[in-house]
N, C-alpha and C positions, 0 to 999 in steps of 0.2 A: 710223564709230563707232556703237555701239548706244545706244539710248535710256537703258538702264540705266547704262551707263558714263558717258554725258553727265550723267545726274542725279547719280551719285556724285561726279563731278568738280565739279559745280555746288554740291553740299552741302558738299563738303570746302573749296572755295574760299570759300564763305560763312562757314564756321567760322573759317578763318584771317583772314578780312578783318574780322571783327567789331570787333576793337580799332581797326583803321585807320579804319573808317567812322564811329566815334563823333565824330571831330574834323572830318569833312568837312561842307561846307554842303549844304543840301537841294537836290535837283535841281528843276528847274521842273516844275510839274504837267502831266501829259499829258491828253488828252481824255477818258480813261476814269477819271481820278482824281476823288475827291470832295474839293472844296475848300470850306472854310468861308468864308462871305462876310465881308469886311472891314467892321467897324463902327467908328464913332468912339467913343472912350471917353467915357462919361457923366461929367459933372462931379461932383465929390465934393459930398456934401450939407453943409449948414451944421453947425456943431458943436452946434446947439440941437436936433438930432434926438433924439427919445425913444429910449432904448436898453434900456428895461425889457422883460423877457420878456412875450410875449402869452399870455393865457390865455382860454379860451372853453369853454363847455359848453352842452349843450341836453338837454332832457328826452326820454327815450325813451318810446314808447308801451308801457305795461306789458302790454297785450293782445297785442302782436305778438312772435313768437318771434325771437330773434337768430339770424342765419345768417352763417356765415363766407363770405367771397367765394371764388369758384373760384380754384384755384391758377393762376398764369401758366404758359402752355404756348407754347413757340416752337420752330420748326423752324430748323435750321441746316445748312449744307452743309459743315460742318467735319468733319475726319477726323483722328483721333489714332492713332498707332502707336508702339510702343516697339521699337526695334531696337538691336543692338549695333554697335560699330565695324566688325566684320568684315562685317556685312550691308551697311553703308554703302559699304565698299570694293568689295564685289561689285556693288553697284548695287541700287536698290530701285525697283520699279514702283509708282507712286501712282495712285489712281483720280481723276485731275483732271477736272473738269467745266467749267472755265472757261479761256479763253485767258490771262487775266491772274491766274492763281491765285497766291496768296502761300503760300510754304512756310516754315514757321517751324521752326527746329532749336533744341532745348534740350539742350545737352550736360550730362551729369551724371557724377559720379564713380562708378565701379563698374559 
């Protein structure tokens, strides 16, 4: 089997299995998975806790110019592509860079 055919079959089976997996329990975490640490739930506070909104202010130096912070810039190894059903049936080669890559398929009408 070619890798394109295997990928097309994997994507097709994932599309058909989506409704079935919604009711399935989660699998155990593997060694490469990120797992949030378990923490004990904090006790609820007394009912006497202040619930009014907090307000604060401070004076700015009128001699100093205001500067906007630099925009956030981040790099991601994500990859997006829009393909039709015929392309998925023929098979699609993806530029995967990790052995445990996650492939997300979002089917749309049209």
